[in-house]
MARZAKOL-528061 format. One record per atom (N, C-alpha, C, CB): residue number from 1; residue in three letters; atom name; x, y, z. Coordinates in Angstrom, 1 decimal. Atoms other than C-alpha are relative to their C-alpha. Glycine has a CB too. Example, Ala and Ser with C-alpha at 12.3 -4.5 7.8 and 13.67 -1.06 7.14 Angstrom:
i	aa	at	X	Y	Z
1	ALA	N	0.9	-1.2	0.0
1	ALA	CA	12.3	-4.5	7.8
1	ALA	C	0.9	1.2	0.0
1	ALA	CB	-1.0	0.0	1.2
2	SER	N	-0.9	-1.1	0.0
2	SER	CA	13.7	-1.1	7.1
2	SER	C	-0.8	1.1	0.8
2	SER	CB	0.4	0.5	-1.4
//
This chain:
i	aa	at	X	Y	Z
1	MET	N	0.8	-1.4	1.0
1	MET	CA	199.5	59.0	-20.0
1	MET	C	0.3	-0.7	-1.4
1	MET	CB	1.0	2.0	0.0
2	SER	N	0.2	0.5	1.4
2	SER	CA	198.3	58.0	-23.4
2	SER	C	-0.3	1.0	-0.9
2	SER	CB	-0.9	-1.0	0.0
3	ASP	N	0.1	-0.8	1.0
3	ASP	CA	198.6	60.4	-26.4
3	ASP	C	-0.4	-0.7	-1.3
3	ASP	CB	1.2	0.6	-0.1
4	TYR	N	0.0	0.4	1.0
4	TYR	CA	197.6	59.8	-29.6
4	TYR	C	-0.1	0.9	-1.3
4	TYR	CB	-0.7	-1.0	0.1
5	ILE	N	0.3	-0.6	1.2
5	ILE	CA	197.8	61.1	-33.3
5	ILE	C	-0.7	-0.8	-0.8
5	ILE	CB	1.2	0.5	-0.5
6	TYR	N	1.1	1.0	1.0
6	TYR	CA	194.9	60.1	-36.0
6	TYR	C	0.4	0.9	-1.3
6	TYR	CB	-2.3	0.1	0.6
7	ILE	N	-0.1	-0.3	1.4
7	ILE	CA	195.5	59.9	-39.5
7	ILE	C	-1.5	-0.6	-0.3
7	ILE	CB	1.5	-0.9	-0.9
8	GLU	N	1.6	1.0	0.5
8	GLU	CA	191.5	59.2	-40.9
8	GLU	C	-0.2	0.3	-1.5
8	GLU	CB	-1.6	0.7	1.0
9	GLY	N	0.4	-0.4	1.4
9	GLY	CA	190.5	58.8	-44.2
9	GLY	C	1.0	0.3	-1.2
9	GLY	CB	-0.8	1.2	0.1
10	LEU	N	-0.4	0.4	1.2
10	LEU	CA	193.3	57.6	-46.3
10	LEU	C	-0.6	-0.8	-0.8
10	LEU	CB	0.9	-0.3	0.0
11	GLU	N	0.4	0.9	0.9
11	GLU	CA	192.4	56.2	-49.4
11	GLU	C	0.8	-0.2	-1.1
11	GLU	CB	-1.0	0.2	-0.3
12	ALA	N	-1.6	0.3	1.3
12	ALA	CA	194.6	54.2	-51.8
12	ALA	C	-1.1	-1.4	-0.6
12	ALA	CB	2.4	-0.7	0.9
13	ASP	N	0.6	1.2	0.6
13	ASP	CA	193.0	51.8	-54.5
13	ASP	C	1.3	-1.2	-0.1
13	ASP	CB	-0.6	0.4	-1.6
14	THR	N	-0.8	1.0	0.0
14	THR	CA	194.5	48.3	-54.7
14	THR	C	-0.6	-1.3	-0.7
14	THR	CB	0.3	-0.3	1.3
15	VAL	N	1.0	1.1	0.5
15	VAL	CA	193.6	44.9	-56.0
15	VAL	C	-0.2	-0.9	1.7
15	VAL	CB	0.9	-1.3	-1.7
16	ILE	N	0.1	0.1	-1.2
16	ILE	CA	192.0	43.5	-52.9
16	ILE	C	-1.7	-1.2	-0.1
16	ILE	CB	0.1	1.6	0.7
17	GLY	N	0.9	0.5	0.1
17	GLY	CA	189.5	40.3	-52.7
17	GLY	C	0.0	-1.4	0.1
17	GLY	CB	-0.4	0.4	-0.7
18	VAL	N	-0.4	1.3	0.1
18	VAL	CA	189.0	36.8	-52.9
18	VAL	C	-1.1	-0.6	-1.4
18	VAL	CB	-0.1	-0.8	1.5
19	TYR	N	0.3	0.3	1.3
19	TYR	CA	186.8	36.4	-55.9
19	TYR	C	0.8	0.4	-1.2
19	TYR	CB	-1.2	0.3	-0.2
20	ASP	N	-0.6	-0.3	1.3
20	ASP	CA	188.2	36.3	-59.1
20	ASP	C	-0.5	1.2	-0.9
20	ASP	CB	-0.2	-1.2	-0.7
21	TRP	N	0.8	-1.4	0.9
21	TRP	CA	186.2	39.4	-60.8
21	TRP	C	1.0	1.0	1.1
21	TRP	CB	-2.4	0.4	0.2
22	GLU	N	-1.0	-1.0	-0.5
22	GLU	CA	188.3	41.0	-57.9
22	GLU	C	1.3	0.1	0.1
22	GLU	CB	-0.1	0.3	1.0
23	ARG	N	-1.2	0.5	0.2
23	ARG	CA	191.6	39.8	-58.6
23	ARG	C	0.3	0.9	-1.5
23	ARG	CB	0.0	-1.9	0.0
24	GLU	N	-0.1	-0.6	1.2
24	GLU	CA	191.2	41.6	-61.9
24	GLU	C	-0.2	1.8	-0.2
24	GLU	CB	-0.9	-0.9	-0.7
25	ILE	N	0.5	-1.7	0.3
25	ILE	CA	190.2	45.4	-61.0
25	ILE	C	0.7	0.0	1.4
25	ILE	CB	-2.2	0.5	-0.2
26	ARG	N	-0.3	-0.7	-1.2
26	ARG	CA	191.2	47.7	-58.4
26	ARG	C	-0.8	0.8	1.0
26	ARG	CB	0.7	0.8	-0.3
27	GLN	N	1.3	-0.6	-0.4
27	GLN	CA	189.0	48.9	-55.8
27	GLN	C	0.6	0.6	1.3
27	GLN	CB	-1.4	-1.1	0.4
28	ARG	N	-0.6	-0.9	-0.6
28	ARG	CA	189.2	51.9	-53.4
28	ARG	C	0.0	-0.8	1.6
28	ARG	CB	-0.8	1.3	-0.2
29	LEU	N	0.2	0.5	-1.7
29	LEU	CA	190.0	51.1	-49.3
29	LEU	C	0.1	1.4	0.6
29	LEU	CB	1.5	-1.2	0.9
30	VAL	N	-0.1	-1.4	-0.8
30	VAL	CA	189.8	54.0	-46.7
30	VAL	C	0.8	-0.7	1.4
30	VAL	CB	-2.0	1.0	0.4
31	ILE	N	-0.7	0.4	-1.2
31	ILE	CA	192.4	53.6	-43.8
31	ILE	C	0.3	0.9	1.0
31	ILE	CB	1.2	-0.4	-0.5
32	ASP	N	-0.3	-0.5	-1.2
32	ASP	CA	192.6	54.7	-40.5
32	ASP	C	0.9	-0.2	1.0
32	ASP	CB	-0.8	0.0	0.4
33	LEU	N	-1.1	0.3	-0.9
33	LEU	CA	195.1	55.0	-38.1
33	LEU	C	-0.3	1.0	1.5
33	LEU	CB	1.6	0.4	-0.9
34	ARG	N	0.2	-0.8	-1.8
34	ARG	CA	195.3	55.8	-34.2
34	ARG	C	1.6	-0.6	0.1
34	ARG	CB	-1.7	-0.8	1.7
35	LEU	N	-1.5	0.1	-0.5
35	LEU	CA	199.3	56.2	-33.2
35	LEU	C	0.0	0.2	1.3
35	LEU	CB	0.9	1.0	-0.5
36	GLU	N	-0.6	-0.6	-1.4
36	GLU	CA	200.3	56.2	-29.7
36	GLU	C	1.3	0.6	0.1
36	GLU	CB	0.1	-0.9	0.9
37	VAL	N	-1.2	-0.8	-0.2
37	VAL	CA	202.7	58.8	-29.2
37	VAL	C	0.6	0.2	1.8
37	VAL	CB	-0.4	1.5	-0.7
38	ALA	N	-0.2	-0.2	-1.5
38	ALA	CA	204.5	59.2	-25.4
38	ALA	C	0.4	1.6	-0.2
38	ALA	CB	1.3	-1.0	0.7
39	ASN	N	-0.7	-1.6	0.1
39	ASN	CA	206.2	62.9	-26.5
39	ASN	C	-1.0	1.0	0.2
39	ASN	CB	0.7	0.4	-1.6
40	ILE	N	0.8	-1.1	0.6
40	ILE	CA	203.1	65.0	-27.3
40	ILE	C	0.5	1.1	1.1
40	ILE	CB	-1.9	-0.4	0.0
41	PRO	N	-0.2	-1.4	-0.6
41	PRO	CA	203.7	67.3	-24.1
41	PRO	C	1.4	0.6	0.0
41	PRO	CB	-0.5	-0.1	1.3
42	ARG	N	-1.2	-0.4	0.6
42	ARG	CA	207.3	67.5	-25.0
42	ARG	C	-0.4	0.9	-1.2
42	ARG	CB	0.8	-1.1	-0.5
43	THR	N	0.1	-0.5	1.2
43	THR	CA	206.2	68.4	-28.4
43	THR	C	-0.6	1.5	0.4
43	THR	CB	-0.8	-1.0	-0.8
44	ALA	N	0.4	-0.9	0.0
44	ALA	CA	203.8	70.8	-27.3
44	ALA	C	0.7	1.1	0.7
44	ALA	CB	-1.0	-0.2	0.1
45	LYS	N	-0.6	-0.9	-0.9
45	LYS	CA	205.9	72.6	-24.7
45	LYS	C	1.0	0.7	-0.9
45	LYS	CB	0.7	-0.7	1.4
46	THR	N	-1.1	-0.5	0.7
46	THR	CA	208.8	73.2	-27.1
46	THR	C	-0.6	0.4	-1.5
46	THR	CB	1.1	-1.1	-0.1
47	ASP	N	-0.1	-0.6	1.1
47	ASP	CA	206.8	73.6	-30.4
47	ASP	C	0.9	-0.6	-0.7
47	ASP	CB	0.2	1.2	0.1
48	ASN	N	-1.3	0.1	1.1
48	ASN	CA	209.5	71.9	-32.3
48	ASN	C	-0.6	-1.5	-0.5
48	ASN	CB	2.2	0.0	0.8
49	VAL	N	0.6	1.4	0.7
49	VAL	CA	208.4	69.1	-34.8
49	VAL	C	1.0	-1.0	0.1
49	VAL	CB	-0.2	0.1	-1.6
50	GLN	N	-1.2	1.4	0.0
50	GLN	CA	211.6	67.0	-34.3
50	GLN	C	-0.4	-1.0	1.3
50	GLN	CB	2.0	0.7	0.5
51	TYR	N	0.4	0.7	-1.2
51	TYR	CA	209.6	65.7	-31.0
51	TYR	C	-1.5	-0.6	-0.5
51	TYR	CB	0.0	1.1	1.3
52	THR	N	1.3	0.7	0.5
52	THR	CA	206.5	64.2	-33.2
52	THR	C	0.3	-0.8	-0.9
52	THR	CB	-1.0	0.7	-0.5
53	LEU	N	0.0	1.1	1.3
53	LEU	CA	205.6	61.5	-35.6
53	LEU	C	0.1	1.0	-1.3
53	LEU	CB	-1.6	-1.2	-0.1
54	ASP	N	0.4	-1.1	1.0
54	ASP	CA	205.8	63.0	-39.2
54	ASP	C	-1.2	-0.8	-1.0
54	ASP	CB	1.6	0.6	-1.0
55	TYR	N	1.0	0.7	0.5
55	TYR	CA	202.7	61.9	-40.1
55	TYR	C	-0.7	0.6	-1.9
55	TYR	CB	-1.3	0.1	1.4
56	ALA	N	0.0	-0.5	1.4
56	ALA	CA	202.7	63.5	-43.6
56	ALA	C	0.8	-1.4	-0.9
56	ALA	CB	1.0	1.7	-0.2
57	ALA	N	-1.0	0.8	0.2
57	ALA	CA	205.6	60.8	-44.1
57	ALA	C	-0.8	-1.6	0.2
57	ALA	CB	1.3	0.4	1.1
58	ILE	N	0.7	1.3	0.2
58	ILE	CA	203.5	57.9	-42.6
58	ILE	C	-1.1	-0.3	-1.2
58	ILE	CB	-0.5	-0.2	1.2
59	SER	N	0.5	0.0	1.0
59	SER	CA	200.8	58.7	-44.7
59	SER	C	0.1	-0.4	-1.4
59	SER	CB	-0.1	0.8	0.1
60	ASP	N	-0.6	0.2	1.2
60	ASP	CA	202.2	58.7	-47.8
60	ASP	C	1.0	-1.4	-0.2
60	ASP	CB	0.8	1.3	-0.3
61	ARG	N	-0.2	1.3	-0.2
61	ARG	CA	204.3	55.3	-46.7
61	ARG	C	-1.2	-1.0	-0.3
61	ARG	CB	0.3	-0.1	1.3
62	VAL	N	1.1	1.1	0.0
62	VAL	CA	200.9	53.6	-46.2
62	VAL	C	-0.7	0.0	-1.4
62	VAL	CB	-1.2	0.2	1.3
63	VAL	N	0.6	0.0	2.0
63	VAL	CA	199.2	54.8	-49.6
63	VAL	C	1.0	-0.5	-1.0
63	VAL	CB	-0.3	1.8	-0.7
64	GLU	N	-0.9	0.9	1.0
64	GLU	CA	202.4	53.6	-51.6
64	GLU	C	0.0	-1.3	0.4
64	GLU	CB	1.6	0.3	-0.1
65	TYR	N	0.1	1.2	-0.1
65	TYR	CA	202.4	50.4	-49.8
65	TYR	C	-1.3	-0.6	-0.4
65	TYR	CB	0.4	-0.2	1.1
66	VAL	N	1.5	0.2	0.5
66	VAL	CA	198.7	49.9	-50.1
66	VAL	C	-0.3	-0.4	-1.5
66	VAL	CB	-0.8	1.3	0.3
67	GLN	N	0.3	0.3	1.5
67	GLN	CA	198.6	50.6	-53.9
67	GLN	C	1.0	-0.9	-0.6
67	GLN	CB	0.0	1.3	-0.8
68	VAL	N	-0.9	1.0	0.3
68	VAL	CA	201.6	47.9	-54.7
68	VAL	C	-0.6	-0.9	0.4
68	VAL	CB	1.3	0.0	0.5
69	SER	N	-0.1	1.3	-0.9
69	SER	CA	200.1	45.5	-52.4
69	SER	C	-1.2	-0.7	-1.0
69	SER	CB	-0.4	0.2	2.0
70	SER	N	0.9	1.0	0.4
70	SER	CA	197.8	42.5	-53.4
70	SER	C	-0.8	-1.1	0.9
70	SER	CB	0.8	-0.6	-0.9
71	PHE	N	0.3	1.0	-1.2
71	PHE	CA	196.2	40.7	-50.6
71	PHE	C	-1.5	-0.4	-0.6
71	PHE	CB	0.0	0.8	1.9
72	LYS	N	1.2	0.7	0.4
72	LYS	CA	192.8	38.5	-50.8
72	LYS	C	-1.0	1.0	1.2
72	LYS	CB	0.1	-2.0	0.3
73	LEU	N	1.0	-0.1	-1.3
73	LEU	CA	191.5	39.5	-47.0
73	LEU	C	0.7	1.6	0.5
73	LEU	CB	0.1	-1.5	1.3
74	ILE	N	-0.3	-1.3	-0.6
74	ILE	CA	191.6	43.2	-45.6
74	ILE	C	0.7	-0.3	1.4
74	ILE	CB	-1.4	1.0	0.1
75	GLU	N	-0.6	0.2	-0.9
75	GLU	CA	192.7	41.5	-42.3
75	GLU	C	1.4	-0.1	-0.2
75	GLU	CB	-0.6	-0.8	0.5
76	SER	N	-1.4	0.1	0.3
76	SER	CA	196.0	40.6	-43.9
76	SER	C	0.8	1.0	-0.4
76	SER	CB	0.2	-0.8	-0.8
77	LEU	N	-0.5	-1.6	0.0
77	LEU	CA	196.5	44.3	-45.1
77	LEU	C	0.2	0.7	0.9
77	LEU	CB	-0.7	0.8	-0.5
78	ALA	N	0.0	-0.7	-1.1
78	ALA	CA	195.6	45.5	-41.9
78	ALA	C	1.3	-0.5	0.9
78	ALA	CB	-1.4	-0.1	0.7
79	GLU	N	-1.3	0.4	-0.5
79	GLU	CA	198.4	43.4	-40.4
79	GLU	C	1.0	0.6	-0.5
79	GLU	CB	0.2	-1.2	-0.3
80	ARG	N	-0.9	-0.2	0.7
80	ARG	CA	200.8	44.3	-42.8
80	ARG	C	0.4	1.8	0.2
80	ARG	CB	-0.6	-0.5	-1.4
81	ILE	N	-0.4	-1.2	-0.4
81	ILE	CA	200.5	47.8	-42.2
81	ILE	C	0.2	0.4	0.9
81	ILE	CB	-0.3	0.6	-0.2
82	ALA	N	-0.4	-0.1	-1.1
82	ALA	CA	200.7	47.6	-38.6
82	ALA	C	1.4	0.2	0.2
82	ALA	CB	-0.4	-0.9	0.6
83	GLU	N	-1.5	0.6	-0.3
83	GLU	CA	204.1	45.6	-39.1
83	GLU	C	0.9	1.2	-0.4
83	GLU	CB	0.4	-1.4	-1.0
84	LEU	N	-0.7	-1.1	0.9
84	LEU	CA	205.1	48.5	-41.6
84	LEU	C	0.3	1.1	0.7
84	LEU	CB	-0.8	0.5	-1.1
85	ILE	N	0.0	-1.5	-0.6
85	ILE	CA	204.5	51.5	-39.5
85	ILE	C	0.7	-0.1	1.4
85	ILE	CB	-1.6	0.7	0.3
86	MET	N	-0.6	0.1	-1.2
86	MET	CA	206.0	50.1	-36.1
86	MET	C	1.5	-0.6	-0.8
86	MET	CB	-0.8	-1.2	1.2
87	ARG	N	-1.1	0.3	0.4
87	ARG	CA	209.0	48.9	-38.3
87	ARG	C	0.8	1.3	-0.4
87	ARG	CB	-0.1	-1.0	-1.2
88	GLU	N	-0.5	-1.7	0.5
88	GLU	CA	209.7	52.4	-40.1
88	GLU	C	-0.1	1.1	0.5
88	GLU	CB	-0.5	0.5	-0.9
89	PHE	N	0.0	-1.1	-0.7
89	PHE	CA	208.7	54.6	-37.5
89	PHE	C	0.0	-0.4	1.3
89	PHE	CB	-1.0	0.7	-0.4
90	ASP	N	-0.2	0.1	-1.5
90	ASP	CA	208.9	55.5	-33.9
90	ASP	C	-1.4	-0.1	0.5
90	ASP	CB	0.7	1.3	0.6
91	VAL	N	1.5	0.3	-0.5
91	VAL	CA	205.3	54.0	-33.0
91	VAL	C	0.4	-1.6	0.7
91	VAL	CB	-1.5	-0.1	-1.5
92	SER	N	0.0	0.9	-0.7
92	SER	CA	205.1	51.6	-30.4
92	SER	C	-1.0	-0.9	0.5
92	SER	CB	0.5	0.4	0.8
93	ARG	N	1.5	0.7	0.0
93	ARG	CA	201.2	50.9	-30.3
93	ARG	C	-1.1	0.8	-0.7
93	ARG	CB	-0.5	-0.2	1.4
94	LEU	N	1.3	-0.7	1.2
94	LEU	CA	198.6	51.5	-32.8
94	LEU	C	-1.1	-0.9	-0.4
94	LEU	CB	0.7	0.5	-1.7
95	ARG	N	1.5	0.7	0.5
95	ARG	CA	195.1	50.7	-34.1
95	ARG	C	0.3	0.3	-1.5
95	ARG	CB	-1.7	0.7	0.6
96	VAL	N	0.5	0.1	1.1
96	VAL	CA	194.4	50.2	-37.6
96	VAL	C	-1.0	-0.4	-0.5
96	VAL	CB	0.6	-0.4	-0.4
97	LYS	N	1.2	0.1	0.7
97	LYS	CA	191.6	50.6	-39.7
97	LYS	C	-0.3	-0.2	-1.4
97	LYS	CB	-0.7	0.8	0.3
98	VAL	N	0.1	-0.2	1.7
98	VAL	CA	190.9	49.2	-43.3
98	VAL	C	-1.4	-0.2	-0.2
98	VAL	CB	0.8	-1.1	-1.0
99	SER	N	1.6	0.0	0.3
99	SER	CA	187.4	49.9	-44.6
99	SER	C	-0.2	-0.5	-1.4
99	SER	CB	-0.7	1.7	0.0
100	LYS	N	0.1	0.4	1.4
100	LYS	CA	186.4	48.2	-47.9
100	LYS	C	-1.6	0.6	-0.4
100	LYS	CB	0.2	-1.8	0.0
101	PRO	N	1.7	-0.4	0.3
101	PRO	CA	183.0	50.4	-49.0
101	PRO	C	-0.3	-0.9	-0.8
101	PRO	CB	-0.4	1.3	-0.8
102	GLY	N	0.9	0.6	1.2
102	GLY	CA	180.7	48.7	-51.0
102	GLY	C	0.6	-1.5	-0.2
102	GLY	CB	0.0	1.0	-1.5
103	ALA	N	-0.6	1.7	0.1
103	ALA	CA	182.2	45.0	-50.2
103	ALA	C	-1.5	-0.7	0.0
103	ALA	CB	1.1	-0.5	1.6
104	VAL	N	0.8	0.7	-0.3
104	VAL	CA	178.8	43.8	-49.0
104	VAL	C	-1.6	1.3	-0.6
104	VAL	CB	0.3	-0.5	1.8
105	PRO	N	1.0	-0.9	0.9
105	PRO	CA	175.8	45.7	-51.4
105	PRO	C	-0.7	0.4	1.2
105	PRO	CB	-1.1	-0.9	-1.2
106	ALA	N	1.1	-0.7	-1.1
106	ALA	CA	173.3	46.2	-48.2
106	ALA	C	0.6	0.6	0.9
106	ALA	CB	-0.8	-0.9	0.6
107	ALA	N	-0.7	-1.0	-1.1
107	ALA	CA	176.0	47.9	-46.0
107	ALA	C	0.9	0.7	-0.7
107	ALA	CB	0.8	-0.6	1.3
108	ARG	N	-0.7	-1.5	0.2
108	ARG	CA	177.6	51.3	-46.3
108	ARG	C	1.5	-0.6	0.0
108	ARG	CB	-0.3	1.3	1.4
109	ASN	N	-1.6	0.5	-0.1
109	ASN	CA	181.1	49.5	-45.2
109	ASN	C	0.3	-1.1	0.5
109	ASN	CB	0.8	0.8	0.8
110	VAL	N	-0.4	1.1	-1.1
110	VAL	CA	182.9	46.8	-44.0
110	VAL	C	1.3	0.3	0.2
110	VAL	CB	-0.1	-1.5	-0.5
111	ALA	N	-1.5	-0.4	-0.4
111	ALA	CA	186.1	47.0	-42.0
111	ALA	C	0.5	-1.2	0.9
111	ALA	CB	0.0	1.6	0.9
112	VAL	N	-1.0	0.5	-0.8
112	VAL	CA	188.6	45.6	-40.1
112	VAL	C	0.7	0.8	0.9
112	VAL	CB	0.9	-0.6	-0.7
113	GLU	N	-0.6	-0.6	-0.7
113	GLU	CA	190.2	46.8	-37.0
113	GLU	C	1.0	-0.5	0.9
113	GLU	CB	-0.8	0.5	0.6
114	ILE	N	-1.0	0.9	-1.2
114	ILE	CA	193.4	45.6	-35.3
114	ILE	C	0.8	1.1	1.0
114	ILE	CB	1.5	-1.0	-1.0
115	LYS	N	-0.5	-0.8	-1.4
115	LYS	CA	195.2	46.8	-32.3
115	LYS	C	1.5	-0.7	0.2
115	LYS	CB	-1.1	-0.3	1.7
116	ARG	N	-1.2	0.7	-0.2
116	ARG	CA	199.2	45.9	-32.0
116	ARG	C	0.8	1.2	0.8
116	ARG	CB	0.8	-0.7	-1.6
117	SER	N	-1.1	-0.7	-1.1
117	SER	CA	202.2	46.8	-29.8
117	SER	C	1.2	-1.0	-0.3
117	SER	CB	-0.5	-0.1	1.9
118	ARG	N	-0.9	1.0	0.0
118	ARG	CA	205.7	45.9	-29.8
118	ARG	C	0.3	-0.7	1.7
118	ARG	CB	1.3	0.7	-0.7
119	ARG	N	0.0	1.0	-1.1
119	ARG	CA	206.3	43.1	-27.5
119	ARG	C	1.3	0.4	0.7
119	ARG	CB	0.0	-1.7	-0.5
//
């Protein structure tokens, strides 16, 4: 059985991009997370927060990381976010989507989504 916790629409400003002008400004990114958890039935039965993920802590940590980062590619940032969450929190499988709205003038959004799991 797979159960998920979603954290959607996290926003953070950071230095991101390959062009010289992008390296001189901060741009808004939007991050969506899907975290696979095995203990939702136990959490639901006991109604005890100790058996679930602290999604406020995960959200705060991801935003903090993104704000101090400086990558050229959203692909690189997505990979580092996945590594960070799996290293610091009890998450063994996840999806990370990083969106860069306005990156392409004719598109509403450009995004990358990756799936990662502990090996």
